[in-house]
CHARMM internal coordinates of N, CA and C (Angstrom, degrees):
IC EDIT
DIST 1 N 1 CA 1.4738
DIST 1 CA 1 C 1.5493
ANGL 1 N 1 CA 1 C 107.57
DIST 1 C 2 N 1.3311
ANGL 1 CA 1 C 2 N 117.92
DIHE 1 N 1 CA 1 C 2 N -39.25
DIST 2 N 2 CA 1.4615
ANGL 1 C 2 N 2 CA 120.95
DIHE 1 CA 1 C 2 N 2 CA 179.91
DIST 2 CA 2 C 1.5065
ANGL 2 N 2 CA 2 C 107.88
DIHE 1 C 2 N 2 CA 2 C -67.15
DIST 2 C 3 N 1.3458
ANGL 2 CA 2 C 3 N 117.49
DIHE 2 N 2 CA 2 C 3 N -47.30
DIST 3 N 3 CA 1.4784
ANGL 2 C 3 N 3 CA 122.14
DIHE 2 CA 2 C 3 N 3 CA -178.27
DIST 3 CA 3 C 1.5911
ANGL 3 N 3 CA 3 C 111.18
DIHE 2 C 3 N 3 CA 3 C -60.17
DIST 3 C 4 N 1.3021
ANGL 3 CA 3 C 4 N 111.97
DIHE 3 N 3 CA 3 C 4 N -41.22
DIST 4 N 4 CA 1.4603
ANGL 3 C 4 N 4 CA 118.50
DIHE 3 CA 3 C 4 N 4 CA 178.86
DIST 4 CA 4 C 1.5567
ANGL 4 N 4 CA 4 C 111.66
DIHE 3 C 4 N 4 CA 4 C -62.00
DIST 4 C 5 N 1.3342
ANGL 4 CA 4 C 5 N 114.53
DIHE 4 N 4 CA 4 C 5 N -41.31
DIST 5 N 5 CA 1.4753
ANGL 4 C 5 N 5 CA 120.40
DIHE 4 CA 4 C 5 N 5 CA 179.71
DIST 5 CA 5 C 1.5231
ANGL 5 N 5 CA 5 C 110.24
DIHE 4 C 5 N 5 CA 5 C -66.97
DIST 5 C 6 N 1.3456
ANGL 5 CA 5 C 6 N 116.71
DIHE 5 N 5 CA 5 C 6 N -41.93
DIST 6 N 6 CA 1.4386
ANGL 5 C 6 N 6 CA 122.82
DIHE 5 CA 5 C 6 N 6 CA 177.28
DIST 6 CA 6 C 1.5336
ANGL 6 N 6 CA 6 C 110.46
DIHE 5 C 6 N 6 CA 6 C -58.85
DIST 6 C 7 N 1.3832
ANGL 6 CA 6 C 7 N 114.55
DIHE 6 N 6 CA 6 C 7 N -47.27
DIST 7 N 7 CA 1.4459
ANGL 6 C 7 N 7 CA 122.61
DIHE 6 CA 6 C 7 N 7 CA -177.46
DIST 7 CA 7 C 1.5596
ANGL 7 N 7 CA 7 C 109.00
DIHE 6 C 7 N 7 CA 7 C -58.45
DIST 7 C 8 N 1.3567
ANGL 7 CA 7 C 8 N 114.85
DIHE 7 N 7 CA 7 C 8 N -37.76
DIST 8 N 8 CA 1.4597
ANGL 7 C 8 N 8 CA 120.83
DIHE 7 CA 7 C 8 N 8 CA 179.46
DIST 8 CA 8 C 1.5836
ANGL 8 N 8 CA 8 C 109.68
DIHE 7 C 8 N 8 CA 8 C -63.61
DIST 8 C 9 N 1.3166
ANGL 8 CA 8 C 9 N 112.89
DIHE 8 N 8 CA 8 C 9 N -43.73
DIST 9 N 9 CA 1.4578
ANGL 8 C 9 N 9 CA 119.25
DIHE 8 CA 8 C 9 N 9 CA -179.01
DIST 9 CA 9 C 1.5344
ANGL 9 N 9 CA 9 C 113.01
DIHE 8 C 9 N 9 CA 9 C -63.42
DIST 9 C 10 N 1.3493
ANGL 9 CA 9 C 10 N 116.06
DIHE 9 N 9 CA 9 C 10 N -32.20
DIST 10 N 10 CA 1.4376
ANGL 9 C 10 N 10 CA 120.29
DIHE 9 CA 9 C 10 N 10 CA -174.93
DIST 10 CA 10 C 1.5345
ANGL 10 N 10 CA 10 C 115.31
DIHE 9 C 10 N 10 CA 10 C -91.63
DIST 10 C 11 N 1.3182
ANGL 10 CA 10 C 11 N 117.49
DIHE 10 N 10 CA 10 C 11 N 9.62
DIST 11 N 11 CA 1.4829
ANGL 10 C 11 N 11 CA 120.71
DIHE 10 CA 10 C 11 N 11 CA 174.72
DIST 11 CA 11 C 1.6036
ANGL 11 N 11 CA 11 C 106.55
DIHE 10 C 11 N 11 CA 11 C -63.71
DIST 11 C 12 N 1.3245
ANGL 11 CA 11 C 12 N 112.08
DIHE 11 N 11 CA 11 C 12 N 123.61
DIST 12 N 12 CA 1.5001
ANGL 11 C 12 N 12 CA 117.07
DIHE 11 CA 11 C 12 N 12 CA -176.37
DIST 12 CA 12 C 1.5009
ANGL 12 N 12 CA 12 C 113.04
DIHE 11 C 12 N 12 CA 12 C -69.97
DIST 12 C 13 N 1.3057
ANGL 12 CA 12 C 13 N 117.79
DIHE 12 N 12 CA 12 C 13 N -35.67
DIST 13 N 13 CA 1.4762
ANGL 12 C 13 N 13 CA 121.93
DIHE 12 CA 12 C 13 N 13 CA -177.55
DIST 13 CA 13 C 1.5177
ANGL 13 N 13 CA 13 C 108.40
DIHE 12 C 13 N 13 CA 13 C -74.93
DIST 13 C 14 N 1.3638
ANGL 13 CA 13 C 14 N 120.44
DIHE 13 N 13 CA 13 C 14 N 111.11
DIST 14 N 14 CA 1.4509
ANGL 13 C 14 N 14 CA 120.49
DIHE 13 CA 13 C 14 N 14 CA -178.65
DIST 14 CA 14 C 1.5439
ANGL 14 N 14 CA 14 C 113.81
DIHE 13 C 14 N 14 CA 14 C -58.11
DIST 14 C 15 N 1.3541
ANGL 14 CA 14 C 15 N 116.44
DIHE 14 N 14 CA 14 C 15 N -31.94
DIST 15 N 15 CA 1.4284
ANGL 14 C 15 N 15 CA 118.71
DIHE 14 CA 14 C 15 N 15 CA -179.50
DIST 15 CA 15 C 1.4912
ANGL 15 N 15 CA 15 C 114.35
DIHE 14 C 15 N 15 CA 15 C -68.63
DIST 15 C 16 N 1.3131
ANGL 15 CA 15 C 16 N 114.55
DIHE 15 N 15 CA 15 C 16 N -21.39
DIST 16 N 16 CA 1.5232
ANGL 15 C 16 N 16 CA 118.95
DIHE 15 CA 15 C 16 N 16 CA 176.49
DIST 16 CA 16 C 1.4885
ANGL 16 N 16 CA 16 C 113.05
DIHE 15 C 16 N 16 CA 16 C -100.78
DIST 16 C 17 N 1.3257
ANGL 16 CA 16 C 17 N 119.19
DIHE 16 N 16 CA 16 C 17 N -11.95
DIST 17 N 17 CA 1.4340
ANGL 16 C 17 N 17 CA 123.96
DIHE 16 CA 16 C 17 N 17 CA -179.15
DIST 17 CA 17 C 1.5227
ANGL 17 N 17 CA 17 C 109.46
DIHE 16 C 17 N 17 CA 17 C -77.55
DIST 17 C 18 N 1.3094
ANGL 17 CA 17 C 18 N 121.48
DIHE 17 N 17 CA 17 C 18 N 133.77
DIST 18 N 18 CA 1.4691
ANGL 17 C 18 N 18 CA 122.39
DIHE 17 CA 17 C 18 N 18 CA -178.72
DIST 18 CA 18 C 1.5639
ANGL 18 N 18 CA 18 C 109.97
DIHE 17 C 18 N 18 CA 18 C -69.33
DIST 18 C 19 N 1.2643
ANGL 18 CA 18 C 19 N 115.68
DIHE 18 N 18 CA 18 C 19 N 151.55
DIST 19 N 19 CA 1.4945
ANGL 18 C 19 N 19 CA 119.76
DIHE 18 CA 18 C 19 N 19 CA 172.09
DIST 19 CA 19 C 1.5167
ANGL 19 N 19 CA 19 C 114.13
DIHE 18 C 19 N 19 CA 19 C -67.86
DIST 19 C 20 N 1.2634
ANGL 19 CA 19 C 20 N 117.53
DIHE 19 N 19 CA 19 C 20 N 163.80
DIST 20 N 20 CA 1.4773
ANGL 19 C 20 N 20 CA 123.75
DIHE 19 CA 19 C 20 N 20 CA 176.09
DIST 20 CA 20 C 1.5214
ANGL 20 N 20 CA 20 C 108.32
DIHE 19 C 20 N 20 CA 20 C -58.68
DIST 20 C 21 N 1.3417
ANGL 20 CA 20 C 21 N 115.92
DIHE 20 N 20 CA 20 C 21 N -41.76
DIST 21 N 21 CA 1.4818
ANGL 20 C 21 N 21 CA 120.86
DIHE 20 CA 20 C 21 N 21 CA -178.08
DIST 21 CA 21 C 1.5800
ANGL 21 N 21 CA 21 C 108.15
DIHE 20 C 21 N 21 CA 21 C -60.91
DIST 21 C 22 N 1.3002
ANGL 21 CA 21 C 22 N 116.59
DIHE 21 N 21 CA 21 C 22 N -46.27
DIST 22 N 22 CA 1.5085
ANGL 21 C 22 N 22 CA 121.15
DIHE 21 CA 21 C 22 N 22 CA -179.42
DIST 22 CA 22 C 1.5185
ANGL 22 N 22 CA 22 C 108.95
DIHE 21 C 22 N 22 CA 22 C -66.12
DIST 22 C 23 N 1.3266
ANGL 22 CA 22 C 23 N 120.18
DIHE 22 N 22 CA 22 C 23 N -41.99
DIST 23 N 23 CA 1.4486
ANGL 22 C 23 N 23 CA 122.32
DIHE 22 CA 22 C 23 N 23 CA -178.56
DIST 23 CA 23 C 1.5253
ANGL 23 N 23 CA 23 C 109.57
DIHE 22 C 23 N 23 CA 23 C -61.98
DIST 23 C 24 N 1.3379
ANGL 23 CA 23 C 24 N 117.14
DIHE 23 N 23 CA 23 C 24 N -39.42
DIST 24 N 24 CA 1.4256
ANGL 23 C 24 N 24 CA 119.00
DIHE 23 CA 23 C 24 N 24 CA -177.81
DIST 24 CA 24 C 1.5185
ANGL 24 N 24 CA 24 C 112.32
DIHE 23 C 24 N 24 CA 24 C -66.86
DIST 24 C 25 N 1.3193
ANGL 24 CA 24 C 25 N 118.61
DIHE 24 N 24 CA 24 C 25 N -14.62
DIST 25 N 25 CA 1.4186
ANGL 24 C 25 N 25 CA 123.33
DIHE 24 CA 24 C 25 N 25 CA 175.28
DIST 25 CA 25 C 1.5183
ANGL 25 N 25 CA 25 C 114.10
DIHE 24 C 25 N 25 CA 25 C -92.76
DIST 25 C 26 N 1.3467
ANGL 25 CA 25 C 26 N 116.37
DIHE 25 N 25 CA 25 C 26 N 0.27
DIST 26 N 26 CA 1.4223
ANGL 25 C 26 N 26 CA 123.51
DIHE 25 CA 25 C 26 N 26 CA 176.62
DIST 26 CA 26 C 1.5278
ANGL 26 N 26 CA 26 C 109.86
DIHE 25 C 26 N 26 CA 26 C -62.60
DIST 26 C 27 N 1.3542
ANGL 26 CA 26 C 27 N 115.45
DIHE 26 N 26 CA 26 C 27 N 144.58
DIST 27 N 27 CA 1.5180
ANGL 26 C 27 N 27 CA 117.97
DIHE 26 CA 26 C 27 N 27 CA 179.76
DIST 27 CA 27 C 1.5681
ANGL 27 N 27 CA 27 C 115.50
DIHE 26 C 27 N 27 CA 27 C -52.83
DIST 27 C 28 N 1.3343
ANGL 27 CA 27 C 28 N 113.71
DIHE 27 N 27 CA 27 C 28 N -29.52
DIST 28 N 28 CA 1.4953
ANGL 27 C 28 N 28 CA 115.99
DIHE 27 CA 27 C 28 N 28 CA 178.98
DIST 28 CA 28 C 1.5687
ANGL 28 N 28 CA 28 C 110.50
DIHE 27 C 28 N 28 CA 28 C -57.41
DIST 28 C 29 N 1.3252
ANGL 28 CA 28 C 29 N 114.57
DIHE 28 N 28 CA 28 C 29 N -49.66
DIST 29 N 29 CA 1.4773
ANGL 28 C 29 N 29 CA 118.62
DIHE 28 CA 28 C 29 N 29 CA -178.16
DIST 29 CA 29 C 1.5535
ANGL 29 N 29 CA 29 C 110.46
DIHE 28 C 29 N 29 CA 29 C -74.32
DIST 29 C 30 N 1.2770
ANGL 29 CA 29 C 30 N 119.06
DIHE 29 N 29 CA 29 C 30 N -29.35
DIST 30 N 30 CA 1.4871
ANGL 29 C 30 N 30 CA 121.16
DIHE 29 CA 29 C 30 N 30 CA -178.19
DIST 30 CA 30 C 1.5607
ANGL 30 N 30 CA 30 C 107.12
DIHE 29 C 30 N 30 CA 30 C -67.21
DIST 30 C 31 N 1.3750
ANGL 30 CA 30 C 31 N 115.57
DIHE 30 N 30 CA 30 C 31 N -34.26
DIST 31 N 31 CA 1.4705
ANGL 30 C 31 N 31 CA 118.24
DIHE 30 CA 30 C 31 N 31 CA 179.00
DIST 31 CA 31 C 1.5453
ANGL 31 N 31 CA 31 C 114.27
DIHE 30 C 31 N 31 CA 31 C -84.03
DIST 31 C 32 N 1.2992
ANGL 31 CA 31 C 32 N 112.68
DIHE 31 N 31 CA 31 C 32 N -12.30
DIST 32 N 32 CA 1.4983
ANGL 31 C 32 N 32 CA 116.65
DIHE 31 CA 31 C 32 N 32 CA -177.39
DIST 32 CA 32 C 1.4642
ANGL 32 N 32 CA 32 C 111.91
DIHE 31 C 32 N 32 CA 32 C -82.37
DIST 32 C 33 N 1.3306
ANGL 32 CA 32 C 33 N 114.78
DIHE 32 N 32 CA 32 C 33 N 78.90
DIST 33 N 33 CA 1.5086
ANGL 32 C 33 N 33 CA 120.65
DIHE 32 CA 32 C 33 N 33 CA -178.75
DIST 33 CA 33 C 1.4900
ANGL 33 N 33 CA 33 C 112.01
DIHE 32 C 33 N 33 CA 33 C -80.25
DIST 33 C 34 N 1.3118
ANGL 33 CA 33 C 34 N 117.20
DIHE 33 N 33 CA 33 C 34 N -19.79
DIST 34 N 34 CA 1.4740
ANGL 33 C 34 N 34 CA 120.33
DIHE 33 CA 33 C 34 N 34 CA -175.39
DIST 34 CA 34 C 1.5573
ANGL 34 N 34 CA 34 C 110.96
DIHE 33 C 34 N 34 CA 34 C -140.19
DIST 34 C 35 N 1.2848
ANGL 34 CA 34 C 35 N 113.74
DIHE 34 N 34 CA 34 C 35 N 164.35
DIST 35 N 35 CA 1.4713
ANGL 34 C 35 N 35 CA 118.13
DIHE 34 CA 34 C 35 N 35 CA 175.45
DIST 35 CA 35 C 1.5487
ANGL 35 N 35 CA 35 C 107.81
DIHE 34 C 35 N 35 CA 35 C -69.26
DIST 35 C 36 N 1.2834
ANGL 35 CA 35 C 36 N 120.33
DIHE 35 N 35 CA 35 C 36 N -31.32
DIST 36 N 36 CA 1.4501
ANGL 35 C 36 N 36 CA 123.57
DIHE 35 CA 35 C 36 N 36 CA -179.15
DIST 36 CA 36 C 1.5125
ANGL 36 N 36 CA 36 C 107.72
DIHE 35 C 36 N 36 CA 36 C -61.54
DIST 36 C 37 N 1.3310
ANGL 36 CA 36 C 37 N 120.16
DIHE 36 N 36 CA 36 C 37 N -42.73
DIST 37 N 37 CA 1.4744
ANGL 36 C 37 N 37 CA 123.02
DIHE 36 CA 36 C 37 N 37 CA 178.07
DIST 37 CA 37 C 1.5021
ANGL 37 N 37 CA 37 C 110.54
DIHE 36 C 37 N 37 CA 37 C -62.05
DIST 37 C 38 N 1.2779
ANGL 37 CA 37 C 38 N 118.61
DIHE 37 N 37 CA 37 C 38 N -44.36
DIST 38 N 38 CA 1.4641
ANGL 37 C 38 N 38 CA 123.01
DIHE 37 CA 37 C 38 N 38 CA -179.03
DIST 38 CA 38 C 1.5690
ANGL 38 N 38 CA 38 C 108.92
DIHE 37 C 38 N 38 CA 38 C -63.62
DIST 38 C 39 N 1.2983
ANGL 38 CA 38 C 39 N 117.24
DIHE 38 N 38 CA 38 C 39 N -44.16
DIST 39 N 39 CA 1.4628
ANGL 38 C 39 N 39 CA 120.44
DIHE 38 CA 38 C 39 N 39 CA -177.80
DIST 39 CA 39 C 1.5191
ANGL 39 N 39 CA 39 C 109.20
DIHE 38 C 39 N 39 CA 39 C -65.33
DIST 39 C 40 N 1.3233
ANGL 39 CA 39 C 40 N 115.45
DIHE 39 N 39 CA 39 C 40 N -48.17
DIST 40 N 40 CA 1.4781
ANGL 39 C 40 N 40 CA 118.31
DIHE 39 CA 39 C 40 N 40 CA -178.82
DIST 40 CA 40 C 1.5256
ANGL 40 N 40 CA 40 C 110.01
DIHE 39 C 40 N 40 CA 40 C -61.95
DIST 40 C 41 N 1.3024
ANGL 40 CA 40 C 41 N 119.43
DIHE 40 N 40 CA 40 C 41 N -43.57
DIST 41 N 41 CA 1.4722
ANGL 40 C 41 N 41 CA 118.44
DIHE 40 CA 40 C 41 N 41 CA -178.11
DIST 41 CA 41 C 1.4697
ANGL 41 N 41 CA 41 C 114.47
DIHE 40 C 41 N 41 CA 41 C -71.53
DIST 41 C 42 N 1.3007
ANGL 41 CA 41 C 42 N 118.02
DIHE 41 N 41 CA 41 C 42 N -38.08
DIST 42 N 42 CA 1.4738
ANGL 41 C 42 N 42 CA 119.49
DIHE 41 CA 41 C 42 N 42 CA -177.06
DIST 42 CA 42 C 1.5430
ANGL 42 N 42 CA 42 C 109.81
DIHE 41 C 42 N 42 CA 42 C -76.08
DIST 42 C 43 N 1.3635
ANGL 42 CA 42 C 43 N 117.94
DIHE 42 N 42 CA 42 C 43 N -38.23
DIST 43 N 43 CA 1.4159
ANGL 42 C 43 N 43 CA 119.26
DIHE 42 CA 42 C 43 N 43 CA -175.06
DIST 43 CA 43 C 1.5846
ANGL 43 N 43 CA 43 C 113.45
DIHE 42 C 43 N 43 CA 43 C -86.05
DIST 43 C 44 N 1.3492
ANGL 43 CA 43 C 44 N 114.39
DIHE 43 N 43 CA 43 C 44 N -12.74
DIST 44 N 44 CA 1.4888
ANGL 43 C 44 N 44 CA 118.74
DIHE 43 CA 43 C 44 N 44 CA 179.53
DIST 44 CA 44 C 1.4521
ANGL 44 N 44 CA 44 C 110.21
DIHE 43 C 44 N 44 CA 44 C -61.16
DIST 44 C 45 N 1.3672
ANGL 44 CA 44 C 45 N 116.78
DIHE 44 N 44 CA 44 C 45 N 128.43
DIST 45 N 45 CA 1.4133
ANGL 44 C 45 N 45 CA 121.91
DIHE 44 CA 44 C 45 N 45 CA 175.61
DIST 45 CA 45 C 1.5240
ANGL 45 N 45 CA 45 C 112.64
DIHE 44 C 45 N 45 CA 45 C 90.13
DIST 45 C 46 N 1.3516
ANGL 45 CA 45 C 46 N 119.52
DIHE 45 N 45 CA 45 C 46 N -8.32
DIST 46 N 46 CA 1.4606
ANGL 45 C 46 N 46 CA 119.88
DIHE 45 CA 45 C 46 N 46 CA 179.91
DIST 46 CA 46 C 1.5017
ANGL 46 N 46 CA 46 C 107.82
DIHE 45 C 46 N 46 CA 46 C -78.28
DIST 46 C 47 N 1.3548
ANGL 46 CA 46 C 47 N 118.51
DIHE 46 N 46 CA 46 C 47 N 141.54
DIST 47 N 47 CA 1.4681
ANGL 46 C 47 N 47 CA 119.83
DIHE 46 CA 46 C 47 N 47 CA 172.99
DIST 47 CA 47 C 1.5145
ANGL 47 N 47 CA 47 C 110.94
DIHE 46 C 47 N 47 CA 47 C -63.66
DIST 47 C 48 N 1.3416
ANGL 47 CA 47 C 48 N 116.61
DIHE 47 N 47 CA 47 C 48 N 155.16
DIST 48 N 48 CA 1.4471
ANGL 47 C 48 N 48 CA 118.70
DIHE 47 CA 47 C 48 N 48 CA 177.47
DIST 48 CA 48 C 1.4774
ANGL 48 N 48 CA 48 C 111.97
DIHE 47 C 48 N 48 CA 48 C -63.48
DIST 48 C 49 N 1.3229
ANGL 48 CA 48 C 49 N 119.62
DIHE 48 N 48 CA 48 C 49 N 161.23
DIST 49 N 49 CA 1.4311
ANGL 48 C 49 N 49 CA 124.67
DIHE 48 CA 48 C 49 N 49 CA -179.04
DIST 49 CA 49 C 1.5238
ANGL 49 N 49 CA 49 C 111.30
DIHE 48 C 49 N 49 CA 49 C -57.46
DIST 49 C 50 N 1.3289
ANGL 49 CA 49 C 50 N 115.96
DIHE 49 N 49 CA 49 C 50 N -41.86
DIST 50 N 50 CA 1.4571
ANGL 49 C 50 N 50 CA 119.31
DIHE 49 CA 49 C 50 N 50 CA 177.44
DIST 50 CA 50 C 1.5346
ANGL 50 N 50 CA 50 C 112.44
DIHE 49 C 50 N 50 CA 50 C -59.50
DIST 50 C 51 N 1.3278
ANGL 50 CA 50 C 51 N 115.39
DIHE 50 N 50 CA 50 C 51 N -43.00
DIST 51 N 51 CA 1.4843
ANGL 50 C 51 N 51 CA 118.19
DIHE 50 CA 50 C 51 N 51 CA -179.94
DIST 51 CA 51 C 1.5286
ANGL 51 N 51 CA 51 C 112.08
DIHE 50 C 51 N 51 CA 51 C -65.69
DIST 51 C 52 N 1.3556
ANGL 51 CA 51 C 52 N 114.67
DIHE 51 N 51 CA 51 C 52 N -35.64
DIST 52 N 52 CA 1.4892
ANGL 51 C 52 N 52 CA 117.67
DIHE 51 CA 51 C 52 N 52 CA 179.07
DIST 52 CA 52 C 1.5207
ANGL 52 N 52 CA 52 C 110.60
DIHE 51 C 52 N 52 CA 52 C -67.80
DIST 52 C 53 N 1.3592
ANGL 52 CA 52 C 53 N 116.53
DIHE 52 N 52 CA 52 C 53 N -39.11
DIST 53 N 53 CA 1.4710
ANGL 52 C 53 N 53 CA 118.43
DIHE 52 CA 52 C 53 N 53 CA -178.82
DIST 53 CA 53 C 1.5577
ANGL 53 N 53 CA 53 C 107.89
DIHE 52 C 53 N 53 CA 53 C -68.06
DIST 53 C 54 N 1.2890
ANGL 53 CA 53 C 54 N 118.41
DIHE 53 N 53 CA 53 C 54 N -40.95
DIST 54 N 54 CA 1.4830
ANGL 53 C 54 N 54 CA 120.81
DIHE 53 CA 53 C 54 N 54 CA 179.04
DIST 54 CA 54 C 1.5686
ANGL 54 N 54 CA 54 C 110.13
DIHE 53 C 54 N 54 CA 54 C -63.52
DIST 54 C 55 N 1.2573
ANGL 54 CA 54 C 55 N 118.04
DIHE 54 N 54 CA 54 C 55 N -32.23
DIST 55 N 55 CA 1.4838
ANGL 54 C 55 N 55 CA 120.84
DIHE 54 CA 54 C 55 N 55 CA 178.82
DIST 55 CA 55 C 1.5264
ANGL 55 N 55 CA 55 C 112.89
DIHE 54 C 55 N 55 CA 55 C -70.23
DIST 55 C 56 N 1.4099
ANGL 55 CA 55 C 56 N 113.80
DIHE 55 N 55 CA 55 C 56 N -26.74
DIST 56 N 56 CA 1.4746
ANGL 55 C 56 N 56 CA 117.93
DIHE 55 CA 55 C 56 N 56 CA 176.69
DIST 56 CA 56 C 1.4873
ANGL 56 N 56 CA 56 C 114.23
DIHE 55 C 56 N 56 CA 56 C -75.89
DIST 56 C 57 N 1.2887
ANGL 56 CA 56 C 57 N 118.35
DIHE 56 N 56 CA 56 C 57 N -20.01
DIST 57 N 57 CA 1.4761
ANGL 56 C 57 N 57 CA 123.14
DIHE 56 CA 56 C 57 N 57 CA -175.13
DIST 57 CA 57 C 1.4754
ANGL 57 N 57 CA 57 C 110.84
DIHE 56 C 57 N 57 CA 57 C -81.98
END
COOR INIT
IC SEED 1 N 1 CA 1 C
IC BUILD
């Protein structure tokens, strides 16, 4: 759901990209009742900071 919402935000053609109002009605935000939910959902699956730094070297 998060990836789908991000994909919608990244549509290059403004006429096809949803408005902020429409995006706020997306299920991702409807289920985001707390900051904890947002943090868990967004950070889930991301590599650790150490792994990301190693990948840059």
